[in-house]
C-alpha positions as CSV (number, residue, x, y, z in Angstrom):
1,M,131.1,141.9,129.5
2,G,128.6,144.6,130.5
3,L,128.9,148.2,129.5
4,G,132.4,148.9,128.1
5,A,134.3,151.9,126.8
6,A,132.6,151.7,123.4
7,E,129.1,151.8,125.0
8,V,130.1,154.7,127.2
9,G,131.4,156.5,124.2
10,K,128.1,155.9,122.4
11,L,126.3,157.3,125.4
12,R,128.5,160.5,125.4
13,R,128.1,161.0,121.6
14,E,124.4,160.5,121.7
15,L,124.1,163.1,124.5
16,R,126.2,165.6,122.7
17,R,124.2,165.0,119.5
18,M,121.0,165.6,121.5
19,G,122.2,168.9,122.8
20,A,124.1,170.1,119.7
21,G,123.2,173.2,117.8
22,R,121.5,176.5,118.8
23,G,119.4,176.7,115.7
24,T,119.8,176.2,112.0
25,R,119.8,179.0,109.4
26,V,117.6,178.1,106.4
27,R,116.8,180.1,103.3
28,H,113.2,180.7,102.2
29,E,111.8,182.8,99.5
30,T,111.3,185.7,101.9
31,G,114.9,185.5,103.0
32,P,116.8,183.7,105.7
33,R,115.4,183.2,109.2
34,L,116.5,181.3,112.2
35,V,114.6,178.1,112.9
36,P,114.5,177.4,116.6
37,P,116.0,174.1,117.6
38,P,113.7,171.3,118.4
39,R,112.9,170.6,122.0
40,A,115.7,168.5,123.5
41,P,114.6,164.9,124.0
42,R,115.1,163.2,127.3
43,P,118.8,162.3,127.9
44,L,119.8,158.8,127.0
45,V,119.1,156.2,129.8
46,I,119.8,152.5,129.1
47,P,119.0,149.4,131.2
48,M,122.0,148.2,133.1
49,P,123.4,144.9,131.6
50,E,123.1,141.9,133.8
51,A,126.9,141.6,134.1
52,N,126.9,145.0,135.8
53,V,123.8,144.2,137.9
54,R,125.7,141.3,139.3
55,G,129.0,143.2,139.6
56,P,131.5,143.0,142.5
57,G,130.0,144.0,145.8
58,R,126.5,144.3,144.6
59,N,123.7,142.8,146.6
60,R,122.0,140.1,144.5
61,A,118.8,140.6,146.5
62,F,118.3,144.1,145.2
63,Q,115.5,143.7,142.6
64,L,114.6,147.2,141.6
65,P,115.4,148.1,137.9
66,Q,118.9,149.6,137.4
67,Y,120.1,151.9,134.6
68,F,123.1,153.8,133.2
69,A,123.1,157.4,132.2
70,I,125.6,160.2,132.0
71,A,125.4,162.5,135.0
72,N,127.9,165.3,135.6
73,G,129.9,163.9,132.6
74,L,130.2,160.5,134.2
75,R,128.6,157.1,133.5
76,T,126.3,156.8,136.5
77,A,124.5,153.7,137.7
78,F,121.1,154.3,139.3
79,C,117.8,152.7,140.0
80,D,114.4,154.3,139.4
81,A,111.2,152.7,140.6
82,G,107.8,153.5,142.1
83,R,105.5,156.5,141.7
84,G,104.8,159.5,143.9
85,D,106.9,162.2,145.4
86,P,110.5,161.6,144.5
87,V,113.2,160.5,146.9
88,V,116.9,160.1,146.2
89,L,118.9,157.6,148.3
90,I,122.7,158.3,148.6
91,H,124.9,155.5,150.0
92,G,127.9,155.8,152.3
93,L,131.6,155.0,152.0
94,A,132.4,151.6,150.5
95,G,128.8,151.3,149.4
96,D,126.7,151.3,146.3
97,L,123.0,151.7,145.6
98,T,122.3,148.1,146.5
99,H,123.0,149.0,150.2
100,W,119.4,150.3,150.2
101,V,118.2,146.7,149.5
102,Y,115.8,146.7,152.5
103,V,114.8,150.3,152.3
104,A,114.3,151.2,148.6
105,P,111.5,148.6,147.8
106,R,109.5,149.7,150.9
107,L,109.8,153.4,150.0
108,A,108.9,152.6,146.4
109,A,105.4,151.5,147.5
110,G,104.5,155.1,147.9
111,H,107.2,157.2,146.3
112,R,109.3,157.4,143.2
113,V,112.6,156.2,144.5
114,L,116.0,156.8,142.9
115,A,119.4,155.6,144.3
116,L,122.7,156.0,142.6
117,D,126.3,154.7,142.7
118,L,128.4,157.7,143.6
119,A,131.4,158.3,141.2
120,A,134.1,155.6,141.6
121,C,131.7,153.4,143.6
122,G,129.9,150.3,142.4
123,E,129.3,150.5,138.7
124,S,129.7,154.3,138.3
125,E,132.7,155.8,136.4
126,R,135.7,157.3,138.2
127,P,136.3,160.9,137.2
128,R,139.7,162.2,136.1
129,E,139.6,164.9,138.7
130,P,139.9,164.2,142.5
131,L,136.8,163.0,144.3
132,S,135.1,165.4,146.6
133,V,131.8,165.8,148.4
134,K,131.1,168.8,146.1
135,L,131.7,166.6,143.0
136,Y,129.3,164.0,144.4
137,A,126.6,166.7,145.1
138,E,127.0,167.8,141.5
139,Q,126.5,164.2,140.3
140,V,123.3,164.0,142.3
141,R,122.0,167.3,140.9
142,S,122.9,166.2,137.4
143,L,121.0,163.0,137.8
144,L,117.9,165.0,138.8
145,D,118.2,166.8,135.5
146,V,118.6,163.6,133.6
147,V,115.4,162.1,135.0
148,G,113.5,165.4,134.7
149,L,113.1,166.2,138.4
150,E,113.1,169.8,139.6
151,R,113.1,168.8,143.2
152,A,113.4,165.7,145.3
153,A,113.8,164.6,148.9
154,L,117.4,163.5,149.7
155,V,118.2,160.6,152.1
156,G,121.9,160.2,152.8
157,H,123.8,157.7,154.9
158,S,127.2,158.4,156.4
159,L,129.2,159.9,153.5
160,G,125.9,160.2,151.7
161,G,124.7,162.5,154.4
162,M,127.6,164.8,153.7
163,V,126.7,164.8,150.0
164,A,123.0,165.4,150.7
165,A,123.8,168.3,153.0
166,E,126.2,169.8,150.5
167,L,123.5,169.8,147.8
168,A,120.8,171.1,150.2
169,L,123.2,174.0,151.1
170,A,124.3,174.7,147.5
171,A,120.9,174.4,145.8
172,P,118.1,174.3,148.4
173,E,115.5,174.9,145.6
174,R,116.3,171.4,144.3
175,V,115.7,169.7,147.7
176,S,112.3,169.3,149.2
177,K,113.2,167.4,152.4
178,L,116.5,166.1,153.9
179,V,117.2,163.0,155.9
180,L,120.7,162.4,157.3
181,I,121.3,158.9,158.7
182,N,124.4,158.5,160.9
183,P,126.1,161.3,158.8
184,A,129.8,161.6,158.6
185,G,131.5,165.0,158.9
186,F,129.2,166.5,161.5
187,Q,131.7,166.7,164.3
188,K,134.8,168.9,164.8
189,M,137.9,166.7,164.6
190,P,140.8,167.5,167.0
191,L,144.0,168.8,165.4
192,L,146.0,165.8,166.5
193,L,143.5,163.4,165.1
194,R,143.4,165.4,161.8
195,A,147.2,165.2,161.6
196,A,147.2,161.4,162.2
197,G,144.4,161.1,159.6
198,H,146.5,162.9,156.9
199,A,149.3,160.5,157.5
200,F,147.1,157.4,157.6
201,L,144.6,158.1,154.8
202,R,147.0,157.7,151.9
203,E,146.5,155.2,149.2
204,P,149.7,153.1,149.8
205,V,148.9,152.8,153.5
206,L,145.3,152.0,153.0
207,S,146.0,149.5,150.3
208,T,148.3,147.6,152.7
209,L,146.0,147.7,155.8
210,L,142.5,147.4,154.4
211,P,142.6,144.0,152.7
212,P,143.2,142.0,155.9
213,L,141.0,144.2,158.0
214,W,137.9,144.9,155.9
215,K,135.9,141.9,157.2
216,K,136.5,143.0,160.8
217,V,134.8,146.3,159.9
218,L,131.6,144.4,159.3
219,D,131.7,143.3,163.0
220,V,131.6,146.9,164.3
221,V,129.0,148.5,162.0
222,F,126.1,146.6,163.6
223,C,125.0,146.4,167.2
224,E,122.8,143.3,166.9
225,K,122.8,140.4,164.5
226,N,119.5,139.7,162.7
227,E,118.3,138.3,159.4
228,H,119.0,141.6,157.7
229,T,122.5,142.1,159.0
230,R,123.4,138.4,158.3
231,G,122.1,138.7,154.7
232,F,124.1,141.9,154.2
233,V,127.3,140.4,155.5
234,E,126.9,137.2,153.5
235,S,126.3,139.3,150.3
236,V,129.4,141.5,150.9
237,E,131.7,138.5,151.8
238,S,130.6,136.6,148.7
239,T,130.9,139.3,146.2
240,Y,133.8,141.6,147.3
241,R,137.3,141.1,145.8
242,V,140.7,142.2,146.9
243,D,140.8,144.5,143.9
244,D,137.7,146.3,145.2
245,I,139.4,146.9,148.5
246,H,142.3,148.5,146.7
247,A,139.9,150.7,144.7
248,L,138.2,151.7,148.0
249,S,141.6,152.7,149.3
250,A,141.9,155.2,146.4
251,V,138.5,156.6,147.1
252,I,139.1,157.1,150.8
253,A,142.5,158.8,150.1
254,S,140.9,161.1,147.5
255,L,138.2,162.1,150.0
256,K,140.5,162.7,153.0
257,Q,140.4,166.5,152.8
258,D,136.6,166.4,153.1
259,F,136.7,163.8,155.9
260,L,139.4,165.6,158.0
261,E,138.9,169.3,157.3
262,R,135.2,169.8,156.4
263,N,132.9,170.5,159.3
264,F,129.3,170.3,158.3
265,L,128.2,171.0,161.8
266,A,129.0,174.7,161.4
267,A,126.8,174.8,158.3
268,L,123.7,173.0,159.6
269,D,122.2,176.2,161.0
270,R,122.2,177.5,157.5
271,L,119.9,174.7,156.2
272,T,116.6,176.0,155.1
273,V,115.3,172.5,154.0
274,P,113.2,170.6,156.6
275,T,115.8,168.1,158.0
276,L,115.6,164.9,159.9
277,L,118.8,163.8,161.7
278,M,118.7,160.2,162.8
279,W,121.4,157.8,164.1
280,G,122.0,154.5,165.9
281,A,122.8,154.9,169.6
282,K,125.5,152.3,169.4
283,D,127.3,153.6,166.3
284,L,131.1,153.2,166.8
285,L,132.1,155.0,163.6
286,T,130.0,158.2,164.0
287,P,129.8,158.5,167.8
288,A,126.2,159.0,169.0
289,K,127.5,161.3,171.8
290,E,128.7,163.8,169.3
291,L,125.5,163.6,167.2
292,R,123.5,164.2,170.4
293,E,125.5,167.3,171.1
294,T,125.0,168.4,167.5
295,A,121.3,167.9,167.8
296,S,121.0,169.8,171.0
297,R,122.2,173.0,169.2
298,L,119.8,172.6,166.2
299,P,116.3,173.3,167.4
300,N,115.0,173.5,163.8
301,V,116.2,170.0,162.9
302,T,114.1,167.0,163.9
303,T,116.1,164.3,165.5
304,H,115.7,160.6,166.3
305,E,118.0,158.2,168.1
306,I,117.5,154.5,167.5
307,P,118.3,152.4,170.6
308,R,120.5,149.3,170.2
309,C,121.5,150.1,166.6
310,G,124.9,150.7,165.0
311,H,126.2,152.6,162.0
312,M,123.8,151.2,159.4
313,P,120.1,151.5,160.5
314,L,119.2,151.1,156.8
315,I,120.4,147.5,157.2
316,E,120.0,146.7,160.9
317,R,116.6,148.4,161.4
318,P,115.1,149.0,157.9
319,E,111.5,148.9,158.9
320,L,111.9,151.7,161.5
321,T,114.2,153.6,159.1
322,V,111.5,153.6,156.4
323,D,108.8,154.6,159.0
324,L,110.9,157.6,160.1
325,I,111.7,158.6,156.6
326,R,108.0,158.4,155.6
327,S,106.9,160.4,158.6
328,H,109.4,163.2,157.9
329,L,108.4,163.3,154.2
330,A,104.7,163.5,155.1
331,A,105.2,166.3,157.7
């Protein structure tokens, strides 16, 4: 059955017990004194049960070890592998950490690599409060605390790019380098399109439209078919369920304010973290034309356009994606 409510409760209770108390007053012959609390042990991290590793939508080819911990108060699924300077991989909308199946193992050859399921995605818990890019950024920051990292490089794809940029702007001291891959939210949306989006991006509408359309989306995220894209599509089609599409509808609806009203373009010039902005030239979801215009106004941000590549270079061109990430991290 995997990790259920009882196990999550155990995680929470153990974490509270670890952090409980600010010192214990004890009596000695010379009188009372305050004994300092013991150094807090590392927060509880447990291996992910096999049932969750093979959960809906997860790519079975992803072989790096996966775990559960409490990050920002939520049960959070993550992987942690490799040694070296740390890198955190943040997936996009409708994704989970296994979307990095072709990137994470390659990076782990020279780095400590973490990737997580964002809240309400994959095997991570859905919060009671509405989802937001800010909440996701806090989840990433909390995961850094859980694994004992002061700083890490962040690599974010699409929605994950928004999350990575949010954390880099809010807590630049926690981010050593930043890589944004086909990031969402980096273009100003016209008023009419925003109005249409508010009408369309509602859970009842999405729950009706997405189930019959989701497979068609797989046809537009890639420019060219290759062994990587075919493997990814086969994995998604064989593991996704209609219930997962309805859950995705709720996630999209909850995030519509960030998608429609946030404009990270205006904030990019405030980034103090060394940043690589990269994208596929044939991306139909985050138009390359707009990213080119963005890049032209950001002389302090390194850019790279990948020819004949769509929205997911991490799947379509993983070798080049890893090479670009490594070069930026080494600079």
